[in-house]
C-alpha positions, 0 to 999 in steps of 0.5 A, spaced: 516 510 434 518 511 441 515 516 446 519 521 449 520 519 456 517 524 461 523 527 466 523 528 473 528 529 478 529 526 486 525 520 489 520 524 491 513 520 489 517 515 486 513 509 486 506 513 485 510 515 478 512 508 477 505 505 478 502 511 473 506 510 468 505 503 467 498 503 467 499 509 461 505 505 458 509 512 458 516 512 459 519 515 465 527 518 466 528 520 473 535 523 475 538 526 482 535 520 486 538 521 492 544 525 489 546 529 496 545 523 500 551 519 504 547 512 501 545 515 493 541 512 488 535 507 489 535 503 496 534 495 496 526 496 496 526 500 491 530 496 486 526 490 489 520 494 486 523 494 479 525 487 479 517 486 481 514 491 476 518 486 471 515 480 473 508 482 472 510 486 465 512 483 459 516 488 455 519 492 461 525 496 459 530 498 465 536 502 464 540 504 471 546 508 472 552 505 476 551 510 482 543 508 482 542 515 481 538 515 475 534 510 471 530 510 464 523 506 465 519 504 459 513 500 461 511 494 458 504 490 457 501 489 464 500 480 464 501 478 470 506 473 468 500 470 464 496 468 470 502 463 472 503 464 480 509 469 481 514 468 487 518 474 489 523 475 495 524 481 498 531 483 501 533 481 508 534 489 508 528 491 507 525 496 512 519 497 508 512 494 510 510 489 505 504 493 503 509 498 499 508 492 494 502 490 495 498 497 493 502 496 486 500 490 485 493 492 487 493 498 482 495 494 477 492 488 478 485 490 475 488 492 469 492 486 467 491 481 461 490 475 466 489 474 473 494 475 479 497 471 483 504 473 487 506 470 493 512 475 497 516 472 502 523 474 504 524 480 508 517 481 509 514 486 515 507 484 515 506 489 521 505 497 520 511 501 520 513 508 520 511 509 512 507 503 510 500 500 513 500 494 516 496 488 511 491 488 516 489 494 514 491 493 507 486 487 507 480 491 511 481 498 508 484 498 502 482 493 498 474 494 499 475 501 496 476 498 489 468 496 490 466 502 489 469 501 482 465 494 481 472 491 482 471 485 487 471 479 485 477 473 486 481 478 490 484 476 497 490 477 501 492 470 505 497 471 510 502 465 511 507 468 516 506 474 520 512 478 522 514 485 524 519 490 524 525 492 523 527 486 519 522 481 516 521 474 515 514 473 513 510 471 507 503 474 504 500 472 497 496 476 493 490 473 489 487 478 484 482 475 479 477 481 477 480 484 471 476 490 467 477 494 461 475 500 465 473 502 472 466 505 473 465 513 474 465 514 481 460 518 485 462 518 493 459 524 497 456 521 502 460 520 508 454 518 513 455 516 520 459 511 523 456 504 525 461 499 527 468 498 528 473 492 527 479 490 527 485 485 529 490 485 534 497 481 533 502 478 537 508 475 534 513 471 539 510 475 545 505 473 550 497 473 547 496 477 553 499 483 550 493 482 545 487 482 550 491 488 554 491 492 547 483 490 546 481 492 552 485 499 552 482 500 545 475 499 547 476 503 553 477 509 549 472 507 543 466 505 547 464 512 549 462 514 543 460 507 540 458 500 542 459 496 536 466 494 537 470 488 535 477 487 535 480 480 533 486 477 536 491 473 532 497 470 535 502 468 531 509 464 532 516 468 530 520 466 524 527 462 526 532 465 521 540 465 521 544 469 525 546 474 520 539 474 517 538 482 515 545 484 515 549 486 508 551 481 504 549 475 508 545 472 502 550 473 498 556 470 503 552 464 503 550 463 496 543 466 497 541 459 501 539 459 508 541 453 511 547 453 514 549 460 515 552 463 521 556 456 523 548 454 524 546 459 529 539 462 529 535 467 532 528 469 532 526 475 527 519 479 526 517 479 534 513 485 536 505 486 537 500 491 534 494 493 532 489 495 526 482 498 527 477 500 521 471 504 522 464 502 518 460 508 516 452 507 514 454 509 506 460 503 506 465 508 507 471 506 511 477 509 516 483 506 518 489 506 523 494 501 525 500 501 529 506 497 532 509 497 538 515 501 540 520 499 544 518 498 551 511 501 549 506 497 554 500 494 550 495 498 554 499 505 550 499 501 543 492 499 544 490 507 546 494 510 541 491 506 535 484 508 538 485 515 538 489 515 531 482 512 528 478 518 531 483 523 528 481 519 522 474 520 522 474 527 525 477 528 518 471 527 515 470 525 507 468 519 504 476 516 504 481 517 508 489 518 507 489 510 507 487 510 499 486 517 497 491 517 492 489 511 490 482 513 489 484 518 485 488 514 480 482 509 478 477 515 477 482 518 472 482 512 469 475 511 468 470 512 462 473 518 457 469 525 459 465 522 465 466 526 471 467 523 477 466 526 484 468 524 491 469 528 498 475 529 501 477 532 508 480 538 508 486 535 512 488 530 507 490 535 501 497 537 503 503 539 499 504 531 498 497 531 495 498 536 490 505 534 488 502 527 487 496 530 483 501 534 479 505 528 476 498 525 474 496 531 470 503 530 467 503 522 466 496 522 464 497 527 459 493 533 462 488 530 468 483 535 470 482 535 477 477 541 480 476 542 488 470 546 491 467 546 498 462 541 500 455 543 501 451 540 506 455 536 509 460 537 515 465 543 515 471 542 512 470 537 506 472 538 499 468 535 493 473 533 488 472 532 481 476 528 476 475 528 468 476 520 466 481 520 461 479 512 459 485 509 459 484 503 461 486 496 460 489 495 453 490 488 454 483 486 455 478 488 449 471 486 452 469 490 459 
């Protein structure tokens, strides 16, 4: 008998709901997606996400209304294309960072029947955007969180082509070969003191001197607090694309072929520079911050801005920063049924959006239990979050 879909409205938390539904096999029926907007319905980025979910699962069913404001999703089994490589092309008009998709893949991959190998190309923005972290922060701060659940083997993110916004043309490859039946129950309650800071300064299609200026400005702020600061410099070439790249309907007019569009004229895209910084404590907890230069923003200002953003993350406290808070809680809910996992987070992380996602988890997991209390013996404002495992693991993998 087919399960009754859980009903949601609006596009709020859409990606989080899709991930949880895919992990648990729960059907979703979502309505009123930007119904009052001048551009109603799903965006090109969200349509691309649905196509990606279809590629990594077997048996998924989508039914989308003509306007795109309503859709039904019945998830299939996470197979990772049976271990075969997948190439997924993002739309040229995609304004979300590539980590919008990589975060989904990282959460689904441990519970796949086979290993993951997904290459993302097309309108790929590898730099940080207003809504998404950059690929460097994803690699150095987000992926290590899975090591807390003993998921750490065969995981790699390869940056094949760098590209900044607003229209990207980069390429990344995500490989994940560590599948588990159930994640380990997490107990993470000792943040520790920051011992070192690492980072990456990147420049795409601009002078490498911007990297040196960003690094010097960031060190000028951070060295007052800690001497062990090292920032790697990465300089990449811009991507050469047709002149009409990124314009609505350009690919369709040319039949999806890059060569020969716009009369053979080309332009550079993805030009820009930015920085990613990660602070690690003695207990293995990480805090991260990143940013890309705004129009006409000097490199020195970017370096200082990212440094202060990192200090703000550290000041929030806790064992997990905003970068991976919901990913950690989702993994904790998937752990052994009845086991109680605990993690310490800063009070400032718990906002309206955080609580809204917890409510979604409760609905989709069928009554997920989450408790909060003040942390004792630690920093003022820290909160201990307790999560009862539901034992909803990898149905395609019978052995742990």
